[in-house]
C-alpha positions in Angstrom: -14.0 -9.7 5.9 -10.5 -10.6 7.0 -8.0 -10.9 4.5 -6.3 -14.4 5.2 -2.9 -13.3 3.4 -2.6 -10.5 5.7 -0.9 -12.9 8.5 -2.8 -11.9 11.2 -6.7 -12.7 12.5 -9.4 -10.1 12.7 -9.0 -9.8 16.7 -5.3 -9.1 16.6 -5.6 -6.6 14.1 -8.5 -5.0 16.2 -6.3 -5.3 19.1 -3.7 -3.8 17.5 -5.5 -0.7 16.3 -6.5 -0.3 19.7 -3.6 -0.4 20.9 -1.7 2.0 18.7 -4.6 4.5 19.2 -4.1 4.5 22.8 -0.6 5.0 22.1 -1.1 7.8 20.1 -3.2 9.4 22.6 -0.7 9.4 25.0 2.6 10.1 23.2 2.9 14.1 23.6 2.1 13.1 27.5 5.8 12.0 28.1 9.3 13.9 27.6 11.0 12.5 24.2 13.9 10.4 26.5 10.9 8.7 28.3 9.0 8.0 25.0 12.1 6.9 23.1 13.2 4.3 26.2 9.8 3.1 26.1 9.7 2.6 22.5 13.3 0.6 22.6 12.2 -1.8 25.1 8.9 -2.1 24.5 8.1 -1.5 20.9 11.4 -2.5 19.7 12.3 -5.7 22.4 15.7 -3.9 22.9 18.0 -4.5 26.0 17.5 -2.2 28.6 21.1 -1.0 29.0 21.5 -0.6 25.6 18.5 1.3 24.9 19.6 3.7 27.5 22.8 4.7 26.2 21.4 6.7 23.5 19.4 9.1 25.6 21.8 9.1 28.4 19.7 7.0 30.5 20.3 4.3 32.7 19.2 0.7 32.8 17.1 1.5 35.9 15.9 4.9 34.1 14.7 2.8 31.2 12.4 0.3 33.4 10.8 3.6 35.0 9.8 5.0 32.0 8.4 1.7 30.5 6.4 1.5 33.6 5.2 4.8 33.4 4.5 4.8 30.2 2.1 1.2 30.8 0.5 2.8 33.3 -0.9 5.6 31.4 -1.7 2.8 28.6 -3.7 0.9 30.5 -5.7 4.2 31.8 -6.5 5.0 28.6 -6.5 1.6 26.9 -9.3 1.2 29.6 -11.3 4.1 28.4 -11.6 3.1 25.1 -12.5 -0.2 25.6 -15.2 1.0 27.9 -16.4 3.3 25.4 -16.6 0.3 22.3 -18.2 -1.6 24.9 -21.4 1.0 25.6 -21.5 1.5 21.2 
């Protein structure tokens, strides 16, 4: 049963769990700077130019990093969702 005080819905919590599982699976596949750029922009909602300054990446490199990680994440999530649908 969902705790109504947690601030979310069961479906939102479930989706977040799947997302976190997918992120955990792929994290080791990327260089630290690529992952930091992805986290800063996608998970942290930061400005790409600012996020890129810390690891020394251009704004464009940050967008490329985000795109590469998201593409891989989509592949992994398709597999997770397909596996869950079969069970």
